[in-house]
Each structure stands twice: as C-alpha cells, then as structure tokens.
N, C-alpha and C positions, 0 to 999 in steps of 0.2 A: 467439442469428443470428451469432455474430463472424466464422463467414468466409463470412457474405455482406455481411454488416456491414465488410469489409476489401477487399469486390472494387476499388472504385475504388481505383486506386494512384495516385493524388494526393497532395494535404494529407493524407489521412488515415494510409495506410501510410506516410508520412512520418514524421509523429504520435506511430504510434504505434511506431516504430520511432529513434527519437530517444533519445537517453541525456542528454539535458540536461533541463533545468529551469523551469518558468515558474512558480515562485516570486518573485513583487520580491524584488530586491536578495540572489538566492542571485549565490552568488558559489566562493567557494573557504572552507572553514574551514583557519586559520591556527593551530596551537595547541603553547605549550610546558608541559611539564608537569615542576614540579621540589620538590625537598625544602629543608626549612631549617630548625636548631634554632632554637626559643626555651625563654628562661630561665622554665619557669615559674614561682618567685619571685619575678621582677621584673615589675612593674607594669607593663602596656603594653608590654612588650615584642613582642608582636602586630601593637597598632595600632602600633608604631615600624614593624613590615615592611612592612605594608600601606601606607603612608604613601608608601614609597618608591617604591611601583606607582604611586602618584597622581603622584608627582613626576615622574615618566618616561611619563606619561601613557599606562602599560598598564595596559588593564580587565581584572578576575576577573573566570573563567569559573566556578571551583568552588573551594572549599576545604575540605578535611576530613586529619584526624586519624587514628592510630592507634590504636585503643582503647587506655586508657593504664588499668592496675591500680591502683585505689584503693591500694593498698599496699606501689606501687613507690616508690623513696626515689630515684629518677631527677633529676636536676635537671633537663635539657633533656625537651622532648617535641618530637618529631618533627612539623612538617606540611606536605602536601601540597598545592600551589597549582595549577590548570589558569589559564594564560592566553594569552587573542586575542594573536598575533603569534609569529613564528619566532624562534627563538635568535639569526638572524644578522640577523636587525632591526636597527639602530642602538639604538632606544630599549629593545628587549628586553635585549640583549647588558648595555645603561648597567646597567639596574635591576638587572640577575644579578650584575653586577660592584660597584655599592656594595652590594648584599644580605651579599652572601659580605664586603664590608670590614666591617660595622656587625653579622652573626650568625654571622661564620665558614665553619660549615660550609652546603655549600648545593650539591645535586648535580638536573641535569638530569636527569631520567628519559625525557623525549621531547621531541619537537620536528616537528612534521608538517603534510603542505599535502595536504586532502582534500578534492574536494567538498564543496558545503554541504548538510548536510541538515537534517532538523526534528529537534526535543528534547523537541520537546510536540505534541499533537494542534494544539492553538490556533496553532502554528505554520502551519497549512494555511489559516489564512485569508489569508496573505500569497500566496498561488494568485493571477498573474492569467491572469483566465476571458476576459478582453478578445480575446487571440488564439489559443484553443480551436479545432482545426478539429472539425466535423460540428457544430455549435452553432447558435447563432439563423441563421447566415449559408449558404446552400443554395449550393453550385458546381453549374455546366452542364457536365457532364461528357459532351461529345457520343457518347464510349463506351459511357457506363452512366448515359443520364438520372436525375436521381433524381424519383420521381413525384411530388411534391409543389412542384419547382422554379417551376412556372408560376401556383401556387396561391395569390394572394395571402395571400387570409383564412389560410391555413397557416401561411404565411412570420411572418405577422403573432403570430399564435397562438403558434408557439417564439419568437419573438422577447419576448415578453410571460411566458411562463414561466421560460426562462431569465435575464431579468433579475434573476431574485427569486434564481437559486443565485450571482450577482455580489456580491448584499450580505449576501450570507449567512455567519452568523460563531460560531465552534465553542461548542455550547451552546444557540445560540437553539432556540427553537423552527423545526422544519422547515416552510416555505413548504406552503401547503395550495392543491392545485389543483382547482377546480371544473369536473370533467371534461364536455367537450358529449358531445352524440349521438354522433356520427359517431367518437367517440374511445370512446367505450363499446362501439361497434358494431365498431371495429377488436378492442379489447381480446377482444369475448366473442367474437372469430370466430379469434386465436389461442388461446385460450384452449381451445376445441371437440382443435381440429387437436395440441394438444399434450398436454392430461390426457387425451386419448384412447391415447395412448404408455407414459406416465407406467407404471403397473401390469407391461408387459412390457419395458422400455427401463431405466427409471430405477433408480437403489442404493435399498437398501431406509432408510436413512438420509433419503434427500430425500425418498421415497415416505412415510415418518411425518412430518415434520417440516412437510410442505403438506398432511398432512392435518389437522395441528394449527390451522395455520394457518384452514382453512377451519371447522373448530370454533369457533376463538375469532372467528372472523369478521371476524380481519384482512385475510383477501383472499377474494373472492368472484369470479361470474364476469359479475355484472351491470354491474363496475364498475371500473375500474382501483383499485385503492388507494391509502389515504394513508399517505405515506412516514413518516410521523412512528411510525403505528402498528406500521408493520413493522419500523422503528428499534427500538421500546419491544420488540416483539416481541423482538425477536436481544439488547435490553442485558438483558435480563430471564436470557437464558438462556446466553451470550456471552461478555458485555461488548460485541459487535459493534455500532458505530453505522453509520449513514448517515446522508449529506452529499451535499447537492445541488452538483452539475455541470452547465456549460453544454453541455459537449463531451467530445471524446477527452482523453484526458489522455497527455501524456510516459509510454513504460515506467518514470521514476523516480518523475514526481509519482504516479502508481497505484500502484506498489509500495511506495514509502517513507511509504504513510497505510493500507496494510494492517500498517504496524509496532507502528501505535496502536488496531490494532482500528478501522479507519474504511474505510470503501467508500465510493467515491463513484459515485454512483447519477445517472443522468438520471431526467428528469419528466416528457418530450414523448413523442408516439408517431409511431409513423411512418404516413406517408400511408394517409387511410383504403381507398382506391382499389386500393393491391395492399397489404390487410392481412396478409398471407403472406410479403411480403417488405422489405427493409430494409437501405438501403443504408450505418447509422451503429446504433452500440447508441441502442436505446430502452427504454421502462420495460418494454417487453414482457421482451424480453433481462435488464434488471437483474434482476425481480422473483421468474419465470417459470423463469429458469436460474439464477441467482447468490444471491439472498437467501434461499432456505429452509435451504440447509448450513450459513453462515455462523451457524446455531443449532444445529450438530453440534458438541461440544466437540473432538474429534479434529480435523475439519475446521477448528474455526475458529482451532487451534492452530496447525496446518500452516499455514496461510494467515499465522500472525502470522510466525513464522518465514522464509519468505521474503521477508517486507517489512521484518526487522526489517535481514537479513541485509542488502537493497539500500541500509538508510543509511550512508552517506560510500561507497558501494563507487566504483569506477572504472567507467570507460564501459564495457569491456572485461569487468569484469564482471558489471554492468548488464546486456548483451546473453544472456550467459549467464544471467541469473536468470529474466529476459525470457522464454528459450526454455522453463524447466523451469515456468512459472505456465503459457504457453501449453498445453505439453504432460501441466499436470493441471487445475488451475481454468478450463482453455476446453475441453482436450480430453479430459480426461482420464477412462480407464475402470478399473472393479474388479473383482476377485472375490469375487464368492458366490454359496455353493453350487456350486461348483465350475462357474459358468456367469459370464458376460459382462456388466457392469452397467453404463449413463454416469453419472459421478459432474461434470464438466463441466459450465459453462456453454453456451458454445457449442455442444454438442449436445444438452442440454436444451432450449432455445431454440430447435432448427430440429427443424422436422420429417423434414425433408428427410434431413441426415446423422443424427440419432440414428436413423432406421431402415438407414441405409448401414453407419455403425458397427459392426454386432454382426450384419454380414455375413459369406461368406469372401472378402471382394474387397479390403478391406485387409489389412496384419502386423500381427500382436501382439507387444511384448517388451516385460522386462519395468522396471517404472520403476526409472531407476535413476540420478540428478540429474548424476552425473559424462559419463554418455552424453548424456543428453537435451541437458546444457546447451549443446553442442557440433553440436546434428542441426538444421542452418534447418531452417525448415517454409515447406510453400506457403499463399499466403495467399488465392489466387484459386479452389481450387479445395477437393476433397472433401480430409480428411488421409489419406494414402498410408500412413500407419502412427499407429499408440496404443500410447502406455505403458501396462501394465496394472499398478495397484498393488494389493500385497498386502490391505491397509487403510491409511486414513488414518491410524494410528499407527505403521505401519511406512514408508510414505511420511515422516510429520514425522521418523524416527529419520534416515532414509537424508536426508533435506534436513538436519538438524541437522551432520551430519559433511559434508554438504558447504560449508556455510556454515562450517564452521572452518578450511575451505585457503584460505579468499578473505583476499587478502592485502592485511591492513587492520595500521593500525598505532595501531590501540587495541580496547578489547572493551567491549560495551554491556550496561549494566543498565536493566532496565524497573519502572517502578514504577506497579502497576497502578492503586493509587488517584490518584495523578493525572495516570496516561498520558505521563509522562515519562520519557525515558531519559538518563540520565549515562552519558559517556563516560571510561574509564581505559587507558590502558596497560598494557602485559601485566605492567610489573613494579611499577607501584602498586598493579594490583589483589594480587599477590602481596604485597606489604610491609603492605596494607590486613589481610591475612588474616594476616599471620606473627606 
C-alpha cells in the first residue's frame, strides 16, 4: 500500500525523496588507491612501507597484491593499497612522497571523494532510527488525519514496538512481538481482502511462494507472523534477511541495505479502526507485499542489483535508482502467458490499485531503466503508467547494463559469505587480473 503510504505530503514524502543518509557519522568517503614495489627478498620491506602510513597518520583501508607465480624470478612484488584521505590532503601527499623516496616506484591509481556507503551488513547498525518519519511519533495532519493519532493506547503500542528496532544489531535474533486482538483483527481483515485477489492478479512466483509460506506455517490468516520466521524462510532460499526499522527510510539508506540482501521492515500495524487504509508502511505492506518475492532467486538478484548500484552513488543517481525501484519493486508488472500480472509490493498490498492496475485505464510500457530512471512518478494517486518486465531475469540484465553507466570512480565486489563489499578502481581491478 505504498501509494496510500505516501499520501501525506509532509515528512513522509520528504523522507522518501531524500538522497541523504541517516547513518550516524556518515559524511563522505575520501579514498586514495596506489601501488608500490616491495623487495620480496628484504625482510620487513612491506612493514617499513606500512610504517610510513602510521608516521603520517594515514589509515589503511585495504591491501592486496597481484597473484604472484611461484616460479617467478622477479625481485619485486607489486602491493596495492587503499588509504583513507585524498591525494591532495597534506598527510597523504607527504606519505606518498616519503614512500616514493624509500621504495622508488609509487603510482597513484585513483583518488576520489564519494558519498559514504556501507561496506558490510553490520554497518547498517549505525542507522540513526530516532529521526525516521512515520514511526513512533505520528503527525497530526488536518488534511489527512492519521486514524491512530488520538488513540493514546495505540501510540504507546507503536512506541513500544519501535524501541526494539532502535537497539537491534546485525546478527541478533529479531525482536519478538506478541500481537494484540486488535492487531490480529487488522491483519486478518487485510488478509481476506488481498488473498482473494492474488490468484487473478499476482504473478506466478508470488503465488507459489505465498503458498509455501502457508504450507510451512510461516504466515497464517489468524495472526501477524514472526519476523524472525519470515527472515529465516527467505535466508534459506536466497540469503535475504529482514531487519527491523522504526519508520520510513531515505532512498539512499533503504537501497543501500538491499545491496547486502537486507530488507528493512516495520513490525507495527495500521490502526484497527481503518484496517484497509494506512498512511505509512506497516507489517501488512511488508509481509503481504514485499517479503514473498525475496524468496525468488531471480527477483532477489534483481533487488540486490539496484541496491549495489546505490552504494556510493551521487545524489542524482540515487534519485534515478529510486525511480527504477518505484516502477519495479513497488509498482511493477510482468508478462506471464500473454497476460499482465503484478509483482510490485505497492500493488500486491493495496486491493484498490491491484484491481486498477490490470484494467484498460493506465498506460503500459516495456520496462527500460534508462527511461524509468528519468520518469517522475505521482505519489498521491494511482499510477497512470506501469512498466512491464518480460521477466525478472530480463529486468536484472537491463538493470546491470544501466548500473554500469553510473559515474563511479570505483567498482565493487561482493563476498556472499561475509556480506561485505570491497571497492577497487577500474585500473586496480584490471591490474589484479593481469
């Protein structure tokens, strides 16, 4: 129900449109990458080079070497270093000068300044959740009043649930919420309305995985699910994890998390007085809209592709990626057996727009990220245009091609085991494989 989620034009839409980050201490990444030669026969040669970094107060980011043939008779080995700081800064410049004096051959490969981005899933622990919109603190909007604003019991309940998200750290068990009778009523009411439409409106992958969620007892009509059980279900199939959040994230922070196959999810539910309406994301939207498809390998890869493209991206590119995300993960349609079916969570969790999107009222265009990235979308009404994917694999192929055109001074490599990204300039990547 993200369309209705964003109907209020105050803090919520401002947050969604923001390219900033709420990560504590996040500013810029200033990096210099260079190489120098080390005499492999001289004991302590590498250590003496690294000691020059310490002398000039330059911190080391990464260190690696080109694969070295065992039978090589070369006296020297090339060491690649990435340090924090720009080449133009006094301490880095002085360090490079002394290193060249001591080792002779020093080549600066790259020096760049980009927006900060997480390198590991655990970096998401630094998200400042005290400032997020649409969480514990509800806004009194006279033009679109929140159903729960004057219900003090409901507001206290949301504050209690969001407190758990604030203290959560990567790798910990997800907070357990024992849902009330009102919350169970809300869940089952939304469930009945949406599941009645899935067979005729949702894509095959969604219906297949939703059935499996039912068969395993991970979700059921009577009660909202355990976020831990849903996360375990996804992780076993595609490596996706769910992480609790207090409210609405900026585009940069939300997309950055997808790079690590991490999906931020709320745990509170909309107000029981209007179970078929919500002015912000809630558990119904997250579980009945987003979660199932993260268990599909092709959709998971597509989502991670958008996330990886967002790491270190410029503000303008974040805006373009957010539009691609909006037209796919939130409001995407796909072709199946010569028919249109919905896969976007904003459609799958909104019975009104789910019904509308397959009528002859909107416009349908082939998914092309180069077009979608520059196509502004309306927030306060049903979408007048939907982008149609041939398949999730085809959509990912197109997103990969689009991501390669983004102006970044580095490339990223992902380690699935550690859920970490290493950054390399194009030149150093080429050198390592030489």
